[in-house]
Structure formats: C-alpha cells, structure tokens
Rosetta silent file (secondary structure, phi, psi, omega in degrees, C-alpha in Angstrom):
SEQUENCE: MKPDVLKQLKKYVYTTKPFNSEDEGFAIVVYEKFIAANRDLAHQVLNKGSKVHLRSVACPRAVTDATVLEALDYQNILMMKLNGVNEEFPYFPRESYGEKVGRKVISVGCNKDTKDVNFSEGVIESYRNGYCYAQLENGAIGNGIFNEHGEFFGTLIPNTF
SCORE:     score description
SCORE:     0.000 S_00000001
   1 L     0.000  139.345 -178.376   -1.465  -50.509  -72.933 S_00000001
   2 L   -69.044  133.057 -179.534    1.543  -50.047  -70.671 S_00000001
   3 H   -58.758  -35.096 -179.375    3.316  -53.346  -69.843 S_00000001
   4 H   -67.794  -32.475  176.463    3.659  -52.393  -66.160 S_00000001
   5 H   -68.126  -44.272  179.261   -0.135  -51.908  -65.880 S_00000001
   6 H   -62.996  -39.849  178.148   -0.774  -55.324  -67.477 S_00000001
   7 H   -62.006  -41.375  178.777    1.761  -56.933  -65.133 S_00000001
   8 H   -66.724  -41.594 -178.649   -0.037  -55.391  -62.154 S_00000001
   9 H   -62.021  -32.801  178.029   -3.475  -56.489  -63.416 S_00000001
  10 H   -59.820  -29.998 -177.699   -2.306  -60.129  -63.548 S_00000001
  11 L   -71.229  -11.124 -179.235   -1.821  -59.981  -59.774 S_00000001
  12 L   -93.435   -0.362 -175.608   -5.577  -59.466  -59.288 S_00000001
  13 E  -100.925  128.379  178.822   -6.571  -62.803  -60.879 S_00000001
  14 E  -128.866  143.100  169.829   -7.165  -65.881  -58.682 S_00000001
  15 E   -83.335  153.729 -177.949   -8.423  -69.352  -59.495 S_00000001
  16 E  -125.374  147.298  175.923  -11.291  -70.574  -57.325 S_00000001
  17 E  -146.700  111.726  178.014  -12.281  -74.003  -56.093 S_00000001
  18 E   -59.656  146.848  178.989  -15.361  -74.513  -53.895 S_00000001
  19 L   -57.959  -33.533 -173.195  -14.755  -76.665  -50.777 S_00000001
  20 L  -105.103   26.570 -176.663  -17.481  -79.095  -51.893 S_00000001
  21 L  -155.003  154.911  174.985  -16.621  -79.389  -55.593 S_00000001
  22 L   -93.018   -5.951 -179.186  -13.814  -80.248  -57.985 S_00000001
  23 L   -66.917  145.200  175.555  -14.872  -77.468  -60.376 S_00000001
  24 L  -121.758  146.646  175.243  -12.502  -74.558  -60.870 S_00000001
  25 E  -139.602 -158.074  174.566  -13.227  -71.016  -61.940 S_00000001
  26 E  -142.995  161.108  179.456  -11.588  -67.642  -61.520 S_00000001
  27 E  -143.185  161.825 -177.470  -12.234  -64.430  -59.640 S_00000001
  28 E  -118.677  128.170  175.567  -10.943  -60.856  -59.688 S_00000001
  29 E   -64.573  129.305 -179.647   -9.714  -58.966  -56.620 S_00000001
  30 E  -114.810  -17.330  176.587  -11.855  -55.850  -56.279 S_00000001
  31 E  -163.565  179.785 -170.169  -10.619  -54.447  -52.952 S_00000001
  32 L   -56.894  -32.345  179.940   -8.269  -55.300  -50.091 S_00000001
  33 L  -121.389    2.658 -171.406  -10.427  -58.129  -48.656 S_00000001
  34 E  -119.885  145.757 -179.957  -12.938  -58.693  -51.461 S_00000001
  35 E  -142.232  140.899 -176.259  -12.955  -60.737  -54.649 S_00000001
  36 E  -118.583  148.368 -179.767  -15.746  -61.145  -57.240 S_00000001
  37 E  -142.840  157.727  174.520  -16.583  -64.035  -59.562 S_00000001
  38 E   -82.685  132.678 -176.721  -19.113  -64.967  -62.205 S_00000001
  39 L   -64.570  -30.661 -178.241  -21.654  -67.470  -60.892 S_00000001
  40 L   -77.697  -14.736 -177.025  -21.683  -69.501  -64.138 S_00000001
  41 L   -92.017   75.897  177.216  -17.926  -70.114  -64.109 S_00000001
  42 L    66.936   19.820 -177.744  -17.780  -73.218  -61.864 S_00000001
  43 L  -118.826   15.303 -177.923  -19.599  -71.395  -59.083 S_00000001
  44 L   -62.768  -28.093 -177.731  -23.163  -72.723  -59.463 S_00000001
  45 L   -80.085   -6.557 -175.557  -22.793  -74.740  -56.237 S_00000001
  46 L   -92.109  139.474  175.017  -21.944  -71.635  -54.206 S_00000001
  47 L  -137.138  176.054  178.628  -24.404  -69.667  -52.124 S_00000001
  48 L   -53.657  128.251 -179.509  -24.137  -67.122  -49.336 S_00000001
  49 L    95.219  -12.162  178.984  -21.870  -68.599  -46.646 S_00000001
  50 L   -65.651  149.273  178.667  -20.101  -71.097  -48.945 S_00000001
  51 E  -101.486  144.667 -175.505  -16.340  -71.502  -48.527 S_00000001
  52 E  -137.809  135.792  171.240  -13.915  -71.202  -51.458 S_00000001
  53 E   -84.671  137.096  177.269  -10.194  -71.934  -51.913 S_00000001
  54 E  -119.445  140.657  176.160   -8.325  -69.167  -53.794 S_00000001
  55 E  -135.341  127.862  179.487   -4.975  -69.488  -55.596 S_00000001
  56 E   -65.492  132.955  175.902   -3.075  -66.592  -57.156 S_00000001
  57 L   -73.709  -37.454 -178.866   -2.465  -67.044  -60.887 S_00000001
  58 L   -71.735  -31.013 -179.105    0.617  -64.779  -60.732 S_00000001
  59 L  -138.997   83.956 -172.216    2.053  -66.640  -57.716 S_00000001
  60 L   -57.024  -18.200  177.070    0.504  -70.156  -57.512 S_00000001
  61 L   -76.136  -15.319  179.885    2.004  -70.808  -54.065 S_00000001
  62 L   -82.168  102.228 -177.761   -0.189  -68.019  -52.659 S_00000001
  63 E  -121.932  139.730  177.943   -3.281  -69.893  -51.444 S_00000001
  64 E  -152.161  178.903 -179.920   -6.023  -68.614  -49.132 S_00000001
  65 E  -125.603  153.449  179.096   -9.714  -69.100  -48.395 S_00000001
  66 E  -140.040  165.208  176.960  -12.765  -66.868  -48.706 S_00000001
  67 E  -121.518  138.968  178.112  -16.472  -66.954  -47.864 S_00000001
  68 E   -71.501  121.304  176.533  -19.306  -65.966  -50.212 S_00000001
  69 E   -88.864  -41.450 -178.583  -20.995  -62.811  -48.861 S_00000001
  70 E  -141.083  142.538  174.367  -23.518  -62.336  -51.667 S_00000001
  71 E  -126.271   97.211 -174.420  -24.711  -64.439  -54.587 S_00000001
  72 E   -92.923   98.866 -177.728  -26.557  -62.126  -56.980 S_00000001
  73 L   -63.236  -40.301 -175.859  -28.453  -64.298  -59.449 S_00000001
  74 L   -66.734  -24.362  175.854  -29.837  -61.406  -61.496 S_00000001
  75 L  -108.578   -3.867  177.964  -26.306  -60.156  -62.228 S_00000001
  76 L    64.664   31.695 -174.517  -24.666  -63.592  -62.095 S_00000001
  77 E  -119.555  140.470  170.324  -22.060  -62.289  -59.619 S_00000001
  78 E  -111.202  135.804  173.240  -20.611  -63.703  -56.386 S_00000001
  79 E  -113.246  125.791 -177.793  -18.906  -61.397  -53.898 S_00000001
  80 E  -121.285  154.429  178.976  -16.467  -63.115  -51.536 S_00000001
  81 E  -127.702  141.288  177.381  -14.427  -61.919  -48.553 S_00000001
  82 E   -58.857  145.916 -176.455  -11.167  -63.331  -47.201 S_00000001
  83 L   -77.369  -34.351 -177.136  -11.659  -65.435  -44.055 S_00000001
  84 L   -67.274  136.938 -177.723   -8.756  -64.108  -41.967 S_00000001
  85 L   -58.342  -47.166 -178.801   -9.629  -61.190  -39.654 S_00000001
  86 L  -102.303    9.977 -176.748   -6.495  -59.206  -40.531 S_00000001
  87 L   -79.989  140.409  170.918   -5.927  -60.848  -43.902 S_00000001
  88 L  -147.108  160.573  179.308   -5.936  -58.848  -47.113 S_00000001
  89 L   -66.435  141.060  179.720   -4.788  -59.438  -50.660 S_00000001
  90 L   -64.766  -27.667  177.878   -1.134  -58.470  -51.217 S_00000001
  91 L  -132.451  128.112  175.897   -2.188  -56.547  -54.338 S_00000001
  92 L  -145.590  148.075 -175.784   -5.549  -54.887  -54.823 S_00000001
  93 L   -80.532  153.493  167.887   -6.721  -52.171  -57.199 S_00000001
  94 L   -76.961  155.985  177.438   -7.821  -48.681  -56.342 S_00000001
  95 E   -79.866  147.672  177.974  -11.384  -47.906  -57.299 S_00000001
  96 L  -105.924  129.223  178.645  -12.037  -45.893  -60.434 S_00000001
  97 L  -120.859  148.761  171.579  -14.638  -43.145  -60.324 S_00000001
  98 L    72.850   28.279  175.948  -16.063  -40.947  -63.019 S_00000001
  99 L   -64.830  139.824 -173.199  -15.192  -42.971  -66.077 S_00000001
 100 L  -115.444  159.107  175.182  -16.626  -41.210  -69.105 S_00000001
 101 L   -55.861  134.082 -179.600  -17.951  -42.211  -72.505 S_00000001
 102 L    96.802  -12.862  179.432  -15.005  -42.631  -74.862 S_00000001
 103 L   -76.550  147.328  177.368  -12.527  -43.717  -72.167 S_00000001
 104 E   -76.595  143.982  172.374  -10.465  -46.875  -72.653 S_00000001
 105 E  -133.076  160.166  179.590  -11.081  -49.890  -70.421 S_00000001
 106 E  -123.986  128.873  173.909   -9.323  -53.249  -70.065 S_00000001
 107 E   -92.978  130.007 -178.640  -11.092  -56.566  -69.525 S_00000001
 108 E  -123.631  125.442  179.742   -9.002  -58.998  -67.424 S_00000001
 109 E  -146.594 -171.166 -175.722   -9.831  -62.693  -67.138 S_00000001
 110 E  -139.823  132.558  173.900   -8.360  -66.160  -66.947 S_00000001
 111 L   -74.162  118.265 -173.506   -8.522  -69.164  -69.273 S_00000001
 112 L   -67.920  -21.160  179.341   -9.775  -71.923  -66.963 S_00000001
 113 L   -84.440  -45.838 -175.767   -7.915  -74.649  -68.870 S_00000001
 114 L   -96.854  -15.251 -175.872   -4.486  -73.052  -69.281 S_00000001
 115 L    65.849   17.762  175.682   -4.653  -70.553  -66.363 S_00000001
 116 L   -77.157  139.185  176.330   -3.346  -67.886  -68.746 S_00000001
 117 E   -83.850  130.965 -178.277   -4.449  -64.345  -67.941 S_00000001
 118 E  -111.160  143.703  177.400   -6.243  -62.704  -70.886 S_00000001
 119 E  -123.185  146.086  175.523   -6.583  -59.004  -71.648 S_00000001
 120 E  -145.169  132.196  179.126   -8.986  -57.230  -73.960 S_00000001
 121 E   -95.802  155.675  177.869   -9.228  -53.493  -74.605 S_00000001
 122 E  -160.629 -175.703 -178.334  -12.375  -51.555  -75.242 S_00000001
 123 E  -134.996  136.182  176.379  -14.059  -48.166  -75.042 S_00000001
 124 E   -67.285  125.728 -178.246  -16.983  -47.038  -72.880 S_00000001
 125 E   -99.508  -38.350 -177.811  -19.896  -46.376  -75.222 S_00000001
 126 E  -166.430  169.191  173.105  -22.742  -45.337  -72.924 S_00000001
 127 E  -123.681  134.297  175.155  -24.387  -45.429  -69.505 S_00000001
 128 E  -149.355  134.611  174.824  -27.961  -46.623  -68.950 S_00000001
 129 L    51.701   37.269  178.963  -29.871  -47.602  -65.815 S_00000001
 130 L    80.885    4.460  179.148  -26.714  -47.579  -63.691 S_00000001
 131 E  -112.581  146.583  176.312  -24.805  -49.819  -66.103 S_00000001
 132 E  -100.795  136.106  177.887  -21.838  -48.941  -68.271 S_00000001
 133 E  -112.605  129.537 -179.428  -21.755  -50.334  -71.799 S_00000001
 134 E  -136.728  141.680  173.630  -18.436  -50.911  -73.516 S_00000001
 135 E   -89.241  119.234 -179.429  -17.443  -52.529  -76.783 S_00000001
 136 E  -110.423  154.749  176.795  -14.607  -54.965  -76.043 S_00000001
 137 L   -58.130  -52.100  179.057  -12.308  -56.839  -78.419 S_00000001
 138 L  -166.179   57.447  178.904  -13.285  -60.188  -76.882 S_00000001
 139 L   -71.252  161.318  179.502  -14.144  -59.919  -73.184 S_00000001
 140 L  -124.974  148.152  178.801  -15.713  -62.783  -71.266 S_00000001
 141 L   -55.146  133.788 -179.991  -18.445  -62.800  -68.653 S_00000001
 142 L    96.692  -13.871  178.357  -16.919  -62.507  -65.176 S_00000001
 143 L   -63.965  151.113  172.352  -13.844  -60.581  -66.280 S_00000001
 144 E   -82.219  147.102  177.826  -12.762  -57.598  -64.230 S_00000001
 145 E  -114.867  128.635 -177.238  -12.930  -54.215  -65.928 S_00000001
 146 E  -129.291  155.248  173.908  -10.186  -51.679  -65.220 S_00000001
 147 E   -82.457  178.675 -174.447   -9.309  -48.263  -66.564 S_00000001
 148 L   -69.979   -6.359  176.589   -6.019  -47.673  -68.389 S_00000001
 149 L   -99.548    2.584  179.240   -4.301  -46.836  -65.071 S_00000001
 150 L    85.420   14.912  178.819   -5.190  -50.224  -63.568 S_00000001
 151 L   -88.805  137.548 -176.751   -7.978  -48.916  -61.322 S_00000001
 152 E   -67.684  135.249 -178.077  -10.967  -51.231  -60.789 S_00000001
 153 E  -119.037  -33.738 -179.265  -14.140  -50.201  -62.603 S_00000001
 154 E   165.441 -169.831  176.676  -16.492  -53.218  -62.432 S_00000001
 155 E  -121.276  152.863 -177.175  -17.150  -56.737  -63.667 S_00000001
 156 L   -82.551  123.986  176.130  -18.399  -57.886  -67.033 S_00000001
 157 L  -121.701  162.940 -178.879  -21.983  -59.180  -67.065 S_00000001
 158 L   -66.368  146.524  177.968  -24.103  -60.269  -70.041 S_00000001
 159 L   -83.741   92.140 -178.639  -25.823  -57.537  -72.008 S_00000001
 160 L  -113.824   13.945 -176.605  -29.426  -58.502  -71.347 S_00000001
 161 L  -101.532    0.000    0.000  -30.869  -55.004  -71.169 S_00000001
C-alpha cells in the first residue's frame, strides 16, 4: 500500500465521546459532513438525535460536534452529521463505485486504548444480498473500508448472513 494513501486515510479517523457518557469510541469520515461509527464501540447510549463530541486522531486539537441521524440496530451502525450549517470535515474521501471481486481493500480503524490508527488489507471475495464480502488480515467491526486509492467503500459489519 502506498504510504501517501495510508497517511491520507489516517485523517478520516476520529475518536467519539457522547455528551452524556465518559465512554469513547471511534468513527470514520464517510463524506464531507458525515461520519459513521459502530454502535457497539462505546455508542450503545446513542440514539437518533444524540449529540457526540468528535476529535481528530491525526490532529487532536481538531474538535467538533455531531448529531446522530440514524441508529441502525440491524447493521450496528450509527450515521452522524456535523452540527455546523457550513461546517465540513477538512479531509473526506471520495466515494468508490464498482469495486469488483478480486480488488484490494483496506480496513481502517482505531485502537480505543492507544488511539493508534490500524490498517488491514484484504480482497473482495463476493457480493450477496447487497453486501460485499472480503477476507481481511485482521479487520475490526466498525472499521472503514477503502479501495487502494483511498476512496470510501463502506464500513465493516459482522458476517451474520
């Protein structure tokens, strides 16, 4: 994987802290105003309308707030939007379309204890029922999935199908 792509991917990782909790988790920027997180990673107390503090892992002084737009229990995913009307993330990925079986993907996540950004490579194995299946070296639930050019592809959910 190209070092410049990995450096860019680190900029999409934010730690999260609900307004009403001391728990911390992490989330992945998915578009200019949107960020996604796994519900099980310190986000069980969050529901639609909940407020969340965000802090950039790459630049810890960059702090902002977001509101939960959707809390999808069946996929274990929270989708949040920045609170400021004209606010957007300084770095956000382009969307990736048309990823094919056999293409490389990168899982990007954050160790909640050390705040280190983790990467794991994998290959798309198949598509079924609107889901992409990929074998990863050691991805974790809630990680962002990107193609080898750093374009956003999706988030990692448990294989329960």
